[in-house]
C-alpha positions as CSV (number, residue, x, y, z in Angstrom):
1,X,48.8,31.2,18.2
2,X,46.5,29.3,20.5
3,X,45.4,32.4,22.2
4,X,44.7,34.2,18.9
5,X,42.7,31.1,17.7
6,X,40.6,31.2,20.9
7,X,40.1,34.9,20.5
8,X,38.8,34.4,17.0
9,X,36.5,31.7,18.2
10,X,35.2,33.9,21.0
11,X,34.5,36.8,18.7
12,X,32.6,34.4,16.3
13,X,30.6,33.0,19.2
14,X,29.7,36.4,20.5
15,X,28.6,37.6,17.1
16,X,26.8,34.3,16.5
17,X,24.8,34.7,19.7
18,X,23.7,38.2,18.7
19,X,22.9,37.8,15.0
20,X,22.8,34.1,14.4
21,X,25.4,34.2,11.7
22,X,28.8,35.0,13.2
23,X,31.9,35.2,11.0
24,X,32.7,31.8,9.4
25,X,36.2,33.1,8.5
26,X,37.0,33.3,12.2
27,X,36.0,29.7,12.6
28,X,38.5,28.7,9.9
29,X,41.2,31.0,11.4
30,X,40.6,29.3,14.8
31,X,41.1,25.8,13.2
32,X,44.3,26.9,11.4
33,X,45.8,28.7,14.4
34,X,44.9,26.0,16.8
35,X,46.5,23.2,14.8
36,X,49.6,25.2,14.0
37,X,50.0,26.1,17.6
38,X,49.5,22.5,18.7
39,X,52.1,21.4,16.1
40,X,54.6,23.9,17.3
41,X,54.0,22.9,21.0
42,X,54.3,19.2,20.2
43,X,57.5,19.7,18.2
44,X,59.0,21.7,21.1
45,X,58.0,19.1,23.7
46,X,59.5,16.3,21.6
47,X,62.7,18.3,21.1
48,X,62.9,19.0,24.8
49,X,62.3,15.3,25.7
50,X,65.1,14.3,23.4
51,X,67.6,16.6,25.2
52,X,67.4,19.8,23.2
53,X,68.2,23.0,24.9
54,X,69.8,26.3,24.0
55,X,72.9,25.7,26.1
56,X,73.4,22.1,25.1
57,X,73.1,21.5,21.4
58,X,74.1,18.0,20.4
59,X,75.1,16.7,17.0
60,X,72.2,14.1,17.2
61,X,69.3,15.8,15.3
62,X,66.9,12.8,15.3
63,X,64.4,14.7,17.5
64,X,64.0,17.3,14.7
65,X,62.8,14.7,12.2
66,X,60.4,13.2,14.8
67,X,59.1,16.7,15.6
68,X,58.5,17.4,12.0
69,X,56.6,14.2,11.5
70,X,54.4,14.9,14.5
71,X,53.8,18.4,13.2
72,X,52.8,17.0,9.8
73,X,50.4,14.6,11.5
74,X,48.8,17.6,13.3
75,X,48.4,19.4,10.0
76,X,46.9,16.3,8.4
77,X,44.4,16.1,11.2
78,X,43.5,19.7,10.5
79,X,42.7,18.9,6.9
80,X,40.7,15.8,7.8
81,X,38.7,17.7,10.5
82,X,38.0,20.6,8.1
83,X,36.7,18.4,5.4
84,X,34.4,16.5,7.7
85,X,32.4,19.6,8.8
């Protein structure tokens, strides 16, 4: 998702440099894909730091709740950053 977001941004910047307009939908797609990708990455890192793995699934699922909260914080920051532009 992060790579797709950066591709959208690169295409927008190339078009912007040629015609001065670019595609504003690509900027929005970049924001959305970037923050979703960061939320997924953060959730995975928290899950791994709490001992999650495919071979060792524990009954303690506290890391899932923390990962969801951090993911929601990333989505909230997406909304706040999109409204400030």
